[in-house]
C-alpha positions in Angstrom: 6.1 201.5 52.1 8.0 198.9 54.3 8.7 199.3 58.4 11.9 197.7 59.9 12.9 197.4 63.4 16.4 196.5 64.3 16.8 195.3 67.8 19.9 193.2 68.0 22.3 192.5 71.3 25.9 193.4 70.7 28.2 190.5 69.1 30.9 190.7 72.2 34.1 192.5 71.3 33.3 193.1 67.5 29.9 194.8 66.6 27.8 197.0 69.1 24.2 197.0 69.3 24.0 200.3 67.6 26.6 199.5 64.7 24.1 196.2 64.1 21.4 198.6 63.7 23.3 200.8 61.2 24.5 198.0 59.1 21.1 196.6 59.0 19.6 199.8 57.9 22.1 200.3 55.2 21.2 196.8 53.7 17.7 197.5 54.0 17.8 200.6 51.7 19.9 199.6 49.5 17.0 196.9 48.7 13.8 198.8 49.6 14.8 202.5 49.1 11.5 203.5 50.4 11.4 201.7 53.5 11.4 203.5 57.1 14.0 201.7 59.7 14.0 202.1 63.3 17.0 200.8 65.4 17.1 200.5 69.1 19.9 199.2 70.8 19.2 196.4 73.5 20.7 194.3 76.1 19.8 191.9 78.7 20.7 193.1 81.7 24.5 192.7 81.3 27.2 194.8 80.5 26.6 197.6 78.7 22.5 197.5 79.7 22.9 201.4 80.8 24.2 202.4 77.7 21.6 200.6 75.9 18.7 201.8 77.7 19.8 205.4 78.0 20.2 205.8 73.9 17.4 204.2 73.4 15.6 206.2 75.4 17.0 209.6 74.8 18.3 209.7 78.7 21.7 211.0 80.1 24.4 209.4 81.5 25.4 210.4 85.2 28.7 209.9 86.6 29.5 210.0 90.7 32.2 209.1 93.0 31.3 206.0 95.1 32.9 203.1 97.4 34.4 200.3 95.2 33.9 196.8 96.3 37.3 196.6 98.4 36.6 200.3 99.8 38.7 202.4 97.2 37.0 205.6 95.7 35.6 204.8 92.2 34.0 206.4 89.4 30.5 205.1 88.5 27.8 205.6 85.8 24.5 205.3 85.9 21.2 206.2 83.8 18.6 208.9 84.0 15.6 208.2 81.8 13.4 211.0 82.7 10.0 210.7 84.0 11.4 210.2 87.6 13.4 207.0 86.3 16.6 205.6 86.5 18.9 202.5 85.6 21.9 201.2 87.8 24.0 198.8 87.0 25.9 197.1 90.3 28.9 196.3 88.4 29.8 200.2 87.8 30.3 200.1 91.7 30.6 197.0 92.9 31.7 194.7 89.8 34.5 191.9 89.6 36.2 193.9 86.7 36.9 197.0 89.3 39.2 194.2 91.4 42.9 193.3 90.6 43.1 189.2 90.6 44.7 189.6 94.1 42.1 191.7 95.4 39.4 189.3 94.9 38.2 188.0 98.1 34.3 187.9 99.2 35.1 188.2 102.7 36.4 191.8 102.1 34.0 193.1 99.0 30.9 195.3 99.8 27.9 196.2 97.8 27.8 199.6 99.5 29.0 201.8 96.3 25.5 200.2 94.8 23.6 201.8 97.8 25.3 205.0 97.1 24.3 205.2 93.6 20.7 204.5 94.7 21.0 207.6 97.2 22.2 209.5 94.3 19.7 208.7 92.1 17.1 209.5 95.0 18.6 212.9 95.4 18.0 213.5 91.6 14.3 213.1 92.3 14.3 209.2 90.7 11.4 207.5 92.1 11.4 204.3 89.8 14.9 202.8 89.4 15.7 199.9 87.8 18.8 197.5 89.0 21.3 195.4 86.7 22.6 193.0 89.0 25.0 191.1 86.8 29.0 190.9 87.2 29.1 191.4 91.1 32.6 191.0 92.9 30.5 190.2 96.2 29.3 187.9 98.5 27.9 190.0 101.2 23.7 189.3 100.8 23.1 192.6 100.1 24.4 194.0 103.4 26.7 196.7 102.0 24.3 198.2 99.6 21.3 198.4 102.5 23.9 200.2 104.9 24.2 203.1 102.4 20.7 203.4 102.3 20.7 203.7 106.4 19.7 199.8 107.6 22.3 199.0 110.6 23.3 195.1 110.7 23.9 194.5 114.6 26.1 191.7 116.1 25.2 190.0 119.5 26.5 192.7 121.3 24.7 195.6 119.5 27.5 196.7 117.7 27.1 198.0 114.0 28.7 195.9 111.2 30.1 197.6 108.1 28.4 195.1 105.4 31.1 192.8 104.1 31.1 188.9 103.3 33.3 188.1 106.1 30.5 189.7 108.8 27.5 187.5 107.5 27.8 185.0 110.3 27.8 187.9 112.9 24.5 189.4 112.0 21.9 189.1 114.7 19.4 191.5 114.3 18.7 194.3 111.7 17.7 197.9 112.4 15.3 199.9 109.9 14.6 202.6 112.0 17.3 205.0 110.2 16.5 203.5 106.8 16.3 206.2 104.0 12.7 206.8 103.8 12.6 207.8 100.2 12.7 204.1 99.2 9.3 203.3 100.4 8.3 206.0 98.2 10.1 204.6 95.2 9.6 201.4 92.5 12.3 199.0 92.2 12.9 196.5 89.7 15.8 193.9 89.7 16.9 192.8 86.3 18.0 189.2 87.0 18.9 186.5 84.5 19.6 183.8 87.2 17.6 182.1 89.0 19.8 180.7 92.0 18.1 180.8 95.4 20.5 182.2 98.2 21.2 179.1 100.0 22.5 175.1 99.0 24.3 173.8 96.0 22.5 176.2 93.6 22.8 179.3 96.1 24.8 182.5 95.4 28.0 181.1 97.5 28.6 177.7 96.2 28.0 178.8 92.4 29.0 182.3 92.4 31.7 182.4 94.9 34.7 180.5 93.3 34.3 183.1 90.7 35.2 185.8 93.0 38.1 184.4 94.5 36.6 181.8 97.2 38.6 178.5 97.9 36.7 175.5 98.5 37.1 176.1 102.2 36.2 179.7 102.0 33.2 178.7 100.2 31.7 176.8 103.1 32.6 179.2 105.6 30.6 182.0 103.9 28.0 179.5 103.1 27.4 178.9 106.6 27.6 182.9 107.4 25.0 183.1 104.7 22.6 180.7 106.1 23.0 182.6 109.6 22.3 185.4 107.7 19.4 184.3 106.3 17.6 183.1 109.4 17.8 186.9 110.3 16.3 188.1 107.1 13.5 185.5 107.4 12.6 186.6 110.8 13.1 190.4 109.8 10.8 190.3 106.8 7.5 187.9 106.8 7.1 186.2 103.9 10.6 186.3 102.3 11.4 183.2 101.0 15.4 183.1 100.3 15.0 180.0 98.3 13.0 181.1 95.7 14.4 182.1 91.9 16.7 184.9 91.9 17.5 185.7 95.7 21.1 184.3 95.1 21.8 186.8 92.4 24.9 189.0 93.0 26.0 187.4 96.0 22.5 187.7 97.6 21.7 191.4 96.5 18.7 189.9 95.1 17.6 188.9 98.3 18.4 192.0 99.9 16.4 194.0 97.1 13.3 191.8 97.4 13.3 192.2 101.3 14.2 196.0 102.0 13.2 197.4 98.6 10.5 195.3 97.7 11.7 195.0 94.4 9.9 193.3 91.8 12.5 190.4 89.8 12.0 190.4 85.9 14.4 188.7 83.4 17.1 191.5 82.1 15.5 191.6 78.6 12.0 192.0 79.5 12.6 195.3 81.5 14.8 196.5 78.8 12.2 196.3 76.5 9.8 197.8 78.7 12.1 200.4 79.3 12.7 201.3 75.6 8.9 201.1 74.7 9.7 198.0 72.4 5.7 197.0 72.2 4.9 200.3 70.8 7.7 200.3 68.1 7.0 196.9 67.3 3.2 197.4 66.5 4.0 200.2 63.9 6.8 197.7 61.8 6.1 195.0 59.3 9.4 193.1 60.2 11.9 192.7 63.1 15.4 192.1 62.9 17.0 190.7 66.2 20.4 189.0 66.7 23.4 188.0 68.9 26.8 186.6 68.7 26.2 183.0 68.9 22.9 181.2 69.2 22.4 177.8 71.0 20.1 176.4 73.4 20.7 179.3 76.1 19.5 181.8 73.7 16.1 180.6 74.1 16.1 181.4 77.8 16.4 184.8 78.9 18.4 186.3 76.1 17.6 189.3 73.9 16.8 187.1 71.0 14.4 184.9 72.6 12.8 188.1 74.5 12.4 190.1 71.4 11.1 187.4 69.1 8.3 186.8 72.1 7.3 190.1 71.8 7.1 190.3 68.0 5.1 186.9 68.1 2.8 188.5 70.3 2.1 191.3 68.0 2.0 189.3 65.0 5.1 190.5 63.6 7.8 188.5 61.2 11.1 188.3 63.5 14.5 187.4 61.9 17.5 186.5 63.9 20.9 187.4 62.4 23.5 185.5 64.5 27.5 185.4 64.4 27.4 181.3 64.7 24.5 178.6 65.8 24.5 175.2 66.5 21.8 172.7 66.5 20.0 173.8 69.8 19.4 177.1 68.1 16.4 175.8 66.7 14.7 176.2 69.8 14.1 179.8 68.9 11.5 178.9 66.2 9.7 178.1 69.0 9.9 181.3 70.9 8.8 183.3 67.8 11.9 183.5 65.7 10.7 183.0 62.0 14.1 182.6 60.5 17.6 182.3 61.6 20.7 183.5 59.4 24.5 183.0 60.6 26.9 185.2 59.6 29.5 182.9 58.9 29.2 181.0 55.7 32.5 179.3 55.1 34.6 177.0 57.2 37.0 178.9 59.1 38.8 179.7 62.3 37.2 181.9 65.3 39.7 184.4 64.9 39.3 185.1 61.3 35.3 184.9 61.8 36.1 187.6 64.4 38.6 189.9 62.2 36.0 189.9 59.6 32.7 190.0 62.1 31.6 193.4 60.2 32.0 192.1 56.8 30.4 189.0 57.3 27.4 191.0 59.3 27.0 193.3 56.3 27.0 190.2 53.8 24.5 188.5 55.8 22.1 191.7 56.1 22.1 192.0 52.6 21.2 188.5 51.8 18.1 189.0 54.4 16.7 191.7 52.5 17.6 190.7 49.0 15.6 187.6 49.8 12.8 190.0 51.0 12.7 191.7 47.9 12.6 188.5 45.7 9.6 187.5 48.0 7.8 190.8 47.2 8.0 190.1 43.6 6.6 186.6 43.7 2.6 186.5 43.3 
């Protein structure tokens, strides 16, 4: 009696992670009626991570009103996972999609609402918090988030700042005396799928600032402010290296999380697999099927397919990647633990047509996988 595990990323805009597992189970049971199928939702730390982890762990969603990136009140949802754990997507409170095009200006945006989500989680008794920090509208160095947790950022005259990107250059000192003491008893992990440092050509401001509404001149202004702010951070927190990987994530929230919260930085897919208990699940199965919308060279670096495949390889379990499309660079995944790559599209067609028939093509590809497996089982 074969045991199958299905852990696919969503095919953006067409097939959800949960639906992929349903379609795979249907095809598997057609070929192997006695099979045991287990599907889990997974993501790599981007949009949909909270929903995927909550669904896979049997957690609950909690929605609270917090401060949005430009100060307006917004409804933001995070996940309570039981056993004192929570998962928070900073984009739910401080994300770019919360702003209209004419509101995008990193001088005026803040991560304050993300800090309010952390406070609410602490109020619920949570002491193990995972932060997914993709999709930010901010370049405040994480100041707003830490202000909400009680830190005070002071200018040269001792006046308290509000924690926006435009105030970076004014920070002269940091007062931690009013910091919420519960953060020191909590464990924090940051899901980070970028390795940018805080400063420089690959830093938070120059790489991501233009995506958040910064003009070339404003980028340089914000970079000068971030450099001044970084000097204060390094003086306040001994041993902090703002040029290490991930410090520039989410406009510097990566650096602030490391400094103020002593957060551990992990690739998003690794933390998701930890949270959903993937290693225990894969140890009980005979084959795992994963996948994503398009496989290419990037798929081998911190994405769902490579993360799942590496865990399968470690467990000695075969792994098949069912993908919407692929190019030749996707073959790098064979080095990550993928044993077979199966694209869903088999005819020459326009992208729009492939998207319109995504579920049909996915079902046919799933059927190909399991009918071939059935044939293989009959061979001596």
